[in-house]
C-alpha positions in Angstrom: 275.6 -16.5 110.9 276.3 -13.8 113.4 279.8 -12.2 113.8 280.9 -10.0 116.5 284.5 -8.2 116.3 286.1 -6.2 119.2 288.5 -3.6 118.8 290.0 -0.7 120.8 292.1 -2.9 123.4 295.7 -1.9 124.1 298.2 -1.2 126.9 297.2 2.0 129.1 298.7 3.4 132.4 296.7 3.1 135.7 294.4 5.9 135.6 294.0 6.1 131.8 290.8 5.5 129.8 290.3 3.1 126.6 286.9 2.7 124.5 286.0 -0.5 123.4 284.1 -1.4 120.2 282.0 -4.3 119.0 280.7 -4.6 115.7 277.8 -7.2 115.2 277.1 -8.2 111.7 275.1 -11.3 110.0 271.4 -10.0 111.0 269.7 -6.8 110.0 267.8 -6.4 113.0 269.1 -5.0 116.3 266.7 -6.8 118.8 269.3 -8.5 121.1 270.8 -7.4 124.4 274.5 -7.1 124.5 277.3 -7.5 126.8 280.9 -7.2 127.9 283.1 -9.9 129.7 286.7 -10.2 130.5 288.7 -13.0 131.4 292.4 -13.7 132.9 294.3 -16.8 132.8 293.2 -19.3 135.1 290.0 -17.5 136.0 286.3 -17.7 134.9 284.9 -15.2 132.2 283.7 -12.3 134.4 280.6 -10.3 133.8 281.3 -6.5 133.3 278.4 -4.8 131.8 275.2 -5.3 129.8 272.7 -3.3 127.7 269.2 -4.0 126.4 267.8 -3.7 122.8 267.2 -0.2 122.6 270.1 1.1 124.9 267.5 2.6 127.6 268.8 0.4 130.3 272.3 -0.9 131.2 273.8 -2.9 134.2 277.1 -3.3 135.5 279.4 -5.5 137.5 280.5 -4.4 140.8 284.1 -4.0 139.4 282.8 -1.7 136.5 280.2 0.4 138.3 281.1 4.3 138.3 284.1 3.7 135.8 282.8 2.2 132.9 279.8 2.9 130.7 278.3 0.6 128.0 276.5 2.4 125.0 275.2 1.4 121.8 274.7 2.7 118.3 271.7 1.0 116.7 272.3 2.4 113.4 276.0 1.1 113.3 275.2 -2.0 114.9 278.0 -1.6 117.4 278.3 -1.7 120.9 281.0 0.5 123.1 282.5 0.1 126.3 283.9 3.3 127.6 286.5 2.6 130.4 287.7 5.5 132.7 290.1 5.3 135.7 291.5 1.9 134.7 293.2 -0.2 137.2 295.8 -2.9 136.9 293.1 -5.2 137.8 291.2 -4.4 134.8 293.7 -6.3 132.8 292.2 -9.2 131.0 290.9 -10.1 127.5 287.5 -8.1 127.0 284.8 -10.1 125.0 281.6 -8.7 123.4 278.3 -10.9 123.4 274.9 -10.7 121.7 271.8 -12.4 123.2 269.1 -12.8 120.5 266.9 -14.8 122.9 266.3 -11.8 125.2 263.4 -9.7 125.6 263.3 -5.9 125.0 264.3 -5.0 128.6 266.3 -8.0 129.4 269.6 -7.2 130.9 271.5 -10.6 130.9 274.5 -10.8 133.1 275.2 -14.8 132.7 277.5 -15.9 130.0 275.1 -18.8 129.2 272.3 -16.4 128.4 274.5 -15.1 125.2 274.3 -16.9 121.8 277.1 -15.3 120.2 280.8 -14.1 121.1 283.4 -12.2 119.6 287.1 -13.3 119.6 288.2 -10.7 122.5 290.4 -7.7 122.7 293.5 -7.6 125.1 293.6 -4.6 127.6 296.4 -4.1 129.8 296.9 -1.5 132.2 300.2 -1.1 133.8 300.8 0.5 137.3 
């Protein structure tokens, strides 16, 4: 069984930064694509960013481009989301996900492509 645990959320003022972490456990190999999504009440879960197996490629949703950076530390089985220049509209619960069905260069952007999810971490950006 695979477990994902997010951390690093919190309350920050607009313009500030946060770094989210996601520790993946339960499998000894890191051949999976990873992604970050966010959700606010009453809305569908929104794609934020994803990264391929080796961390050589990444892709961002429109709201994240130029401000967020996804990365991974394979040795630590951890995926990060560095968020800069935060805006109030970035507020939401951020979820980490792993796609073990992906190929080495795949960048899955759809929630249905992911096999495992964390419980989420709340990010609140005040104006």
